[in-house]
N, C-alpha and C positions, 0 to 999 in steps of 0.2 A: 239637669241633663249631664251625662259624663263626659268630658270631654278626652277627644280619643289621643291614646300616646303620641308624642313629639318623637321616640325613637326611633331609629332604622330597625329594623330583620337585618339579619343577614342574608336574604336572600335581594333584599332590596340595596343592600350597600356594594352586592356583587353584581345585581343590574346594573346599577349607575357606573362602577368601575368599568365593567365592559361596554358599555355606551360611549363612555369617554375615550377605551383603547381604540374603538371600532370608529370612531369620530361622529356616531350619532349624534350626540351631546357633546355641547361645550361646556367651559366652565363657569360660563356668566350665562348660562339657559334661565329664568327669572321667570316664564310663561306656563302657567298649568291651566289646563282647559279655558282655552283663550283669555285667561285673567291673567294678569302681574301679580306676582307676590312676591312679597314685602319680606327681607331677611335680612340679618344683622351679621357682617361679618365677627368670625373670632378669631381676637389677637391672643397668640402662643407668645406667653410669658409677661402678660398681666398680673400686676401683683394685688387684684382685685380676689382674693379667694374666700373673703367672707361672704360664703352664702346665706346664712343664717343671719345675718347682721355682727354687731362689733361683741365679742366677748372681753368686754372689760373686765367684768368680775372674775371672771377665769383666769385674765393674763396677772388681775393681782395675786390672786390664788397662789399660781404658780411661781410668780416671782418670791413670795417668802416663804413657799414652801422651797425652793430650791437656796435661798440665803439660809436656811435652818438647817437644811441636809449639807451645805458646803461648811459652816459653824459646827457640822457634828465629824466632820469625815476629814477636813483640814488637820485638826490636830494629831488623828490615827496615820496620815501621811507623813507627818513631820518625825515621826519615832525613828531614830538612827538606831541599827544594831552594832 
């Protein structure tokens, strides 16, 4: 069974915004078809950006690459005219 998309279309977003502006909806409305909906609040600025897990190996490769590039370009930058 295919799970329906959890993203809102632009029409749904516009309808929600119009409902909030007109006063038909409040920001704390949680009832749909007579049933209470559970939702999780989103916190902007949370540092948990790893949606697919921890990229430990990728971080190590990046650090090693950065050290190598730094050792190559640093002598070039030290050349004085």
